[in-house]
C-alpha positions in Angstrom: -56.7 22.3 29.6 -56.9 20.4 32.9 -53.4 19.7 34.2 -52.5 16.6 36.3 -50.3 17.2 39.3 -48.4 14.0 39.9 -47.9 15.0 43.5 -51.6 15.3 44.1 -53.2 11.9 43.0 -56.9 12.1 41.9 -59.6 9.8 40.6 -59.2 9.1 36.9 -61.8 7.2 34.9 -60.8 5.6 31.5 -63.5 5.0 28.9 -62.1 2.0 27.0 -59.5 1.0 29.7 -58.8 -2.4 28.1 -57.0 -0.9 25.1 -53.2 -1.5 25.0 -52.3 2.2 25.3 -55.1 3.1 27.8 -54.3 0.2 30.1 -50.6 1.2 30.1 -51.4 4.8 31.2 -53.7 3.5 33.8 -50.9 1.3 35.2 -48.5 4.2 35.4 -51.1 6.3 37.3 -51.8 3.3 39.6 -48.1 3.2 40.5 -48.3 6.9 41.3 -51.2 6.2 43.8 -54.0 7.6 41.7 -57.5 6.1 42.1 -58.3 4.4 38.8 -61.6 3.2 37.4 -62.5 2.3 33.9 -64.9 0.6 31.5 -64.7 -1.6 28.5 -67.1 -3.5 26.2 -65.6 -6.9 27.1 -63.5 -8.5 29.8 -59.9 -9.5 28.8 -56.7 -10.5 30.5 -55.7 -6.8 30.5 -58.8 -5.7 32.4 -58.4 -8.6 34.9 -54.8 -7.6 35.5 -55.8 -4.0 36.1 -58.5 -5.2 38.5 -55.8 -7.2 40.4 -53.6 -4.1 40.5 -56.3 -2.1 42.2 -58.4 -0.5 39.5 -62.2 -0.6 39.6 -63.3 -2.2 36.3 -66.8 -2.2 34.8 -67.7 -4.3 31.7 -70.1 -2.3 29.6 -70.3 1.4 29.1 -73.2 3.3 30.6 -73.9 6.7 32.2 -74.1 5.3 35.7 -70.4 4.4 35.6 -69.6 8.2 35.8 -69.8 8.7 39.5 -69.6 11.9 41.4 -66.1 11.2 42.9 -64.4 11.1 39.4 -62.1 14.1 38.9 -61.0 13.4 35.3 -62.3 11.3 32.4 -59.8 10.0 29.8 -61.0 8.7 26.4 -59.6 7.6 23.0 -60.3 8.8 19.5 -62.5 5.6 19.1 -65.0 6.9 21.6 -67.9 8.8 19.9 -69.5 11.8 21.5 -72.8 9.8 21.7 -71.2 7.3 24.1 -73.2 7.2 27.3 -70.2 7.8 29.6 -68.9 10.6 27.4 -72.3 12.3 27.5 -72.6 11.8 31.3 -69.2 13.3 32.0 -70.0 16.3 29.8 -73.3 16.8 31.6 -71.7 16.6 35.0 -68.9 19.1 34.0 -66.1 16.6 34.8 -62.8 17.6 33.1 -62.1 15.4 30.1 -58.9 14.6 28.2 -57.8 12.4 25.3 -55.5 9.5 25.7 -52.8 11.4 23.8 -53.1 14.5 26.0 -52.7 12.4 29.1 -49.6 10.7 27.7 -48.2 14.1 26.9 -48.8 15.2 30.5 -47.2 12.1 31.9 -44.2 12.7 29.6 -43.8 16.2 30.9 -43.0 14.9 34.3 -39.7 13.3 33.1 -36.6 15.3 32.3 -35.4 12.9 29.6 -38.4 12.0 27.4 -38.1 10.1 24.1 -40.9 9.9 21.5 -40.6 7.4 18.6 -42.6 8.4 15.6 -43.0 7.2 12.0 -45.4 5.5 9.7 -43.7 2.2 10.3 -41.4 0.6 12.9 -42.4 2.5 16.1 -43.1 -0.6 18.2 -39.9 -2.4 17.1 -37.7 0.6 17.6 -39.2 1.4 21.0 -38.7 -2.2 22.0 -35.1 -2.2 20.8 -34.5 0.9 23.0 -36.2 -0.8 25.9 -33.7 -3.7 25.7 -30.8 -1.3 25.4 -31.8 0.9 28.3 -32.5 -2.1 30.5 -29.1 -3.5 29.6 -27.6 -0.1 30.6 -29.5 -0.2 33.9 -31.1 3.2 33.2 -34.4 2.1 34.9 -36.7 3.8 32.3 -40.5 4.2 32.3 -41.8 2.8 29.1 -45.0 2.8 27.1 -44.9 0.5 24.0 -47.6 -0.2 21.5 -47.1 -4.0 21.6 -46.6 -6.8 24.1 -42.9 -7.1 25.0 -41.8 -10.2 26.9 -38.8 -8.3 28.5 -41.2 -6.0 30.5 -44.0 -8.5 30.8 -46.5 -6.5 28.7 -46.7 -3.0 27.2 -45.7 -0.9 30.2 -42.9 -0.5 32.6 -42.8 1.9 35.5 -39.2 2.9 36.4 -37.8 5.3 38.9 -35.4 7.4 36.8 -35.9 10.6 34.8 -36.1 8.6 31.5 -39.4 8.1 29.7 -39.8 6.3 26.4 -42.9 6.1 24.3 -44.3 5.6 20.9 -45.7 8.7 19.2 -48.5 7.9 16.8 -49.5 10.4 14.1 -53.1 9.3 13.7 -55.5 12.1 14.5 -52.3 14.2 15.3 -52.0 12.5 18.7 -48.3 13.1 18.7 -48.8 16.8 18.7 -49.6 16.5 22.4 -45.9 15.7 23.0 -42.9 17.9 23.8 -40.0 15.4 24.1 -36.3 15.9 24.7 -35.5 13.4 21.9 -37.8 13.1 18.8 -37.2 10.1 16.6 -38.7 10.1 13.1 -38.3 6.8 11.4 -40.1 7.4 8.1 -43.0 9.3 6.6 -45.5 7.8 4.1 -49.1 8.0 3.1 -51.4 6.3 5.6 -54.4 7.0 7.8 -56.1 8.8 4.8 -59.4 8.7 6.7 -57.8 11.5 8.8 -55.1 13.1 6.7 -55.8 14.7 3.3 -52.6 13.6 1.5 -48.9 13.2 2.0 -48.4 17.0 2.3 -50.8 17.1 5.2 -48.9 14.2 6.8 -45.4 15.6 6.4 -46.7 19.0 7.8 -47.8 17.2 11.0 -44.4 15.6 11.3 -42.8 19.0 10.8 -44.9 20.4 13.7 -44.0 17.3 15.8 -40.3 17.9 15.2 -40.7 21.6 16.0 -42.1 20.7 19.5 -38.8 19.0 20.4 -37.4 20.8 23.4 -35.0 23.6 22.4 -32.1 21.9 24.1 -33.2 18.5 22.7 -32.4 16.5 19.6 -34.2 15.4 16.5 -33.1 11.9 15.2 -34.4 11.5 11.7 -34.2 9.2 8.7 -31.8 10.9 6.3 -32.7 8.7 3.4 -36.3 9.8 2.9 -37.3 12.6 0.6 -39.2 14.5 3.3 -36.2 15.1 5.7 -35.4 18.7 4.5 -39.1 19.7 4.7 -39.4 18.4 8.3 -36.2 20.1 9.5 -36.8 23.4 7.6 -36.5 26.4 9.9 -36.0 24.4 13.1 -33.4 25.5 15.6 -33.1 22.2 17.4 -30.0 20.0 16.9 -30.5 17.0 14.7 -28.7 13.9 13.4 -29.5 11.5 10.6 -29.5 7.8 10.2 -29.9 5.6 7.1 -28.2 3.2 4.7 -26.6 6.0 2.7 -23.0 6.7 3.9 -23.8 10.5 4.1 -25.8 9.9 7.2 -24.4 10.4 10.7 -25.3 6.8 11.5 -25.2 4.3 8.7 -24.7 0.6 7.9 -22.5 -1.3 5.4 -21.8 -4.9 4.6 -25.3 -6.1 5.6 -25.5 -9.9 5.9 -28.1 -12.5 6.9 -27.5 -15.7 8.8 -29.1 -19.1 8.1 -32.4 -18.1 9.7 -32.5 -14.7 8.2 -31.3 -12.7 11.2 -29.3 -9.6 10.1 -25.9 -8.1 11.0 -23.9 -5.2 9.6 -20.9 -2.9 10.1 -21.9 0.3 12.0 -20.5 3.5 10.6 -20.8 6.7 12.8 -19.9 9.9 11.0 -17.7 8.1 8.5 -15.8 5.8 11.0 -16.5 2.1 11.2 -17.4 1.0 14.7 -17.5 -2.8 14.3 -20.3 -5.3 13.7 -23.9 -5.1 15.0 -25.8 -8.3 15.2 -29.6 -8.5 15.5 -31.9 -11.4 16.3 -34.6 -10.0 14.0 -34.9 -10.1 10.2 -35.1 -7.7 7.4 -33.3 -4.5 6.1 -36.0 -2.4 7.7 -34.8 -3.6 11.1 -31.3 -2.3 10.2 -32.9 1.2 9.9 -34.8 0.7 13.2 -31.6 -0.3 15.0 -29.7 2.6 13.6 -32.2 5.0 15.1 -32.1 3.2 18.4 -28.3 3.2 18.5 -28.2 7.0 17.8 -30.7 7.7 20.6 -29.0 5.4 23.1 -25.6 7.0 22.5 -27.1 10.4 23.0 -28.6 9.1 26.3 -25.0 8.3 27.4 -24.6 4.5 26.7 -21.5 3.0 25.2 -21.5 0.8 22.1 -20.7 -2.3 24.1 -23.9 -2.0 26.2 -25.9 -1.1 23.1 -24.7 -4.2 21.2 -25.6 -6.4 24.1 -29.0 -4.8 24.4 -29.8 -5.2 20.7 -28.6 -8.8 20.7 -31.0 -9.6 23.6 -34.0 -8.4 21.5 -35.8 -11.2 19.6 -38.8 -9.2 18.4 -42.2 -8.2 19.8 -45.5 -10.1 19.6 -47.0 -10.0 16.1 -43.7 -8.8 14.4 -42.4 -11.8 12.4 -43.4 -13.9 15.4 -42.9 -17.6 15.3 -46.2 -19.3 16.4 -45.4 -23.0 16.0 -45.3 -25.8 13.4 -47.9 -27.9 11.6 -45.7 -30.9 10.9 -42.9 -29.4 8.8 -44.9 -26.2 8.0 -43.7 -23.2 10.0 -46.4 -20.7 11.1 -45.3 -17.0 11.4 -47.5 -14.0 12.3 -46.9 -10.4 11.4 -48.7 -7.1 12.0 -47.9 -5.7 8.6 -51.0 -3.8 7.2 -49.5 -1.2 4.9 -47.9 -2.0 1.5 -44.5 -0.8 2.6 -44.6 -3.0 5.7 -45.8 -6.0 3.6 -42.9 -5.6 1.2 -40.4 -5.4 4.1 -41.8 -8.4 5.9 -42.0 -10.6 2.7 -38.5 -9.5 1.8 -37.3 -10.7 5.2 -39.2 -14.0 4.7 -37.1 -14.8 1.6 -34.1 -15.2 4.0 -36.0 -17.6 6.2 -35.7 -21.3 5.4 -38.7 -22.6 3.5 -39.9 -24.2 0.3 -43.0 -22.1 -0.7 -44.4 -19.0 1.0 -48.1 -18.9 1.8 -49.5 -15.5 3.0 -53.0 -15.2 4.6 -53.6 -11.4 4.4 -56.4 -9.5 6.1 -56.7 -5.9 4.9 -57.2 -3.4 7.7 -59.9 -0.7 7.2 -61.8 0.1 4.0 -60.2 3.5 3.7 -56.6 2.1 3.6 -57.6 -0.8 1.3 -59.2 1.5 -1.2 -56.4 4.1 -1.1 -53.6 1.5 -1.7 -55.4 -1.2 -3.7 -52.8 -1.6 -6.5 -49.9 -1.2 -4.0 -51.3 -4.1 -1.8 -51.5 -6.3 -4.9 -47.9 -5.4 -5.9 -46.5 -6.0 -2.4 -48.2 -9.4 -2.1 -46.7 -10.6 -5.4 -43.6 -11.6 -3.4 -45.5 -14.5 -2.0 -45.8 -17.8 -3.8 -49.5 -18.1 -2.8 -51.9 -15.5 -1.4 -55.0 -16.2 0.7 -57.2 -13.2 1.3 -59.6 -12.8 4.2 -62.3 -10.2 4.4 -61.4 -6.6 5.3 -61.1 -6.0 9.1 -63.3 -2.9 9.5 -61.9 -1.6 12.8 -63.4 1.8 13.3 -65.1 2.1 9.9 -68.5 1.2 8.4 -68.6 -0.9 5.2 -69.1 1.5 2.3 -69.5 -1.3 -0.2 -66.9 0.4 -2.4 -64.0 -2.0 -1.9 -63.4 -5.6 -0.8 -60.6 -8.2 -0.5 -62.0 -9.6 -3.8 -60.6 -6.4 -5.5 -57.1 -7.3 -4.4 -57.7 -10.9 -5.6 -58.7 -9.7 -9.0 -55.6 -7.6 -9.5 -53.4 -10.5 -8.4 -55.2 -12.9 -10.7 -54.6 -10.5 -13.6 -50.9 -10.8 -13.0 -51.0 -14.6 -12.9 -50.6 -14.9 -9.1 -52.0 -17.9 -7.3 -54.6 -16.2 -5.1 -57.6 -17.5 -3.1 -60.3 -15.4 -1.4 -62.6 -16.8 1.3 -65.2 -14.9 3.3 -64.7 -16.9 6.5 -61.8 -18.1 8.6 -63.2 -21.6 8.7 -63.0 -21.8 4.9 -59.4 -20.5 5.0 -58.4 -23.1 7.6 -60.0 -25.9 5.5 -58.0 -24.7 2.5 -54.8 -24.5 4.4 -55.2 -28.1 5.8 -55.6 -29.4 2.3 -52.9 -27.4 0.5 -50.1 -26.2 2.7 -47.5 -28.9 3.1 -43.8 -30.0 3.3 -41.4 -27.3 4.4 -43.6 -24.4 3.5 -43.9 -21.2 5.4 -47.4 -20.1 6.4 -47.7 -16.4 7.4 -50.8 -14.7 8.8 -50.6 -11.0 8.1 -52.6 -7.9 9.1 -53.5 -5.7 12.0 -56.9 -7.3 12.8 -57.7 -10.8 14.1 -56.1 -12.8 11.3 -53.6 -14.1 13.8 -56.4 -16.4 15.1 -56.3 -18.5 12.0 -52.7 -19.7 12.7 -53.4 -20.1 16.4 -56.5 -22.2 15.8 -54.8 -24.4 13.3 -52.0 -25.0 15.7 -54.3 -25.7 18.6 -56.4 -28.2 16.5 -53.3 -30.0 15.2 
């Protein structure tokens, strides 16, 4: 495989440079004095910022964008081999590399690398660690999968030996990584358009854990049923976190304030270490914070710094994000798109002041919707009212085998108040007529459902 030498900057071209992860890697290389070019199908604030920072940006993907001075082409899993730029790079014999491979090579240039993996919680835990490390003045380089106000986006280029990134299991991307610290938050069935089943998924997490540096550390959820399988036969040191007191890092006496923010007593190896207060909601964030605390302590930070860092974290964009108010109706947006995430988010919503809870849910991909149809319906039962939008296709073609109406049918059979509308305009009209008082309106999903709440607020 082609290997990048950070001391010898070259010309790198990104196919799909406007994506959140691709743009972040481009920014890191720009700061390292690489020549960066890239294409995307449409202009965005991200592509404009890259242009301002010195990248050559082309809107539209065509063979002529692959010029003779390009030394390396980077692409994502979403790019098909029939893509004009992909074909042109192959024909010219230009070295090519996936986004994940590039991220792995960047990581290898840092002595202390941290990879945060798991089916859920990666962005939040990475963001918590970001706040902690900045509070501790460790000057890290960071790649996070969401927009984080503290670093003004999704990337931060530091000057220390510390590198922090999310590690996504989809298409086994995280198997390109060899971190010093590997965090495994949880393992569940997901991305079944790639993985065969849960056994296939947990095997990938085992391989990921095995690639932790021999003098490194695996930080793993000790409450899940797959922990022993992941750790089996591995020589690296490990520690566990979870709500069970048998874990190295655990929590007790969990409480919620009047807005649903959570706090708890931290217990490390059986000894109470005082209270931890968070400015985010839900028991799932207790788990995320325990993983962050364990990692931060291993990185050398004291609990006082860790507490202050966690308290400064108020969430990332699209994670229980307050969007505004329609009169007395509060509008919240959340990225949850897996039944487990939906259950966690709606559980947290119970502790948020409101009369009735309305959820506008947009399923994400046909494969996931079909695989978890009854689980989606069961998770959404926590809401008082459910409004369903059409499935967000993302990378998939419509097979005609599943629709949002199938979720609606299951909810109706259980007596749930549910409404399904094919268009956002119909949903907005329904909301204007029916959501009132001190109700809580939540848009939920990994697609563009967030636009419904934003448009309602801008039109109010």
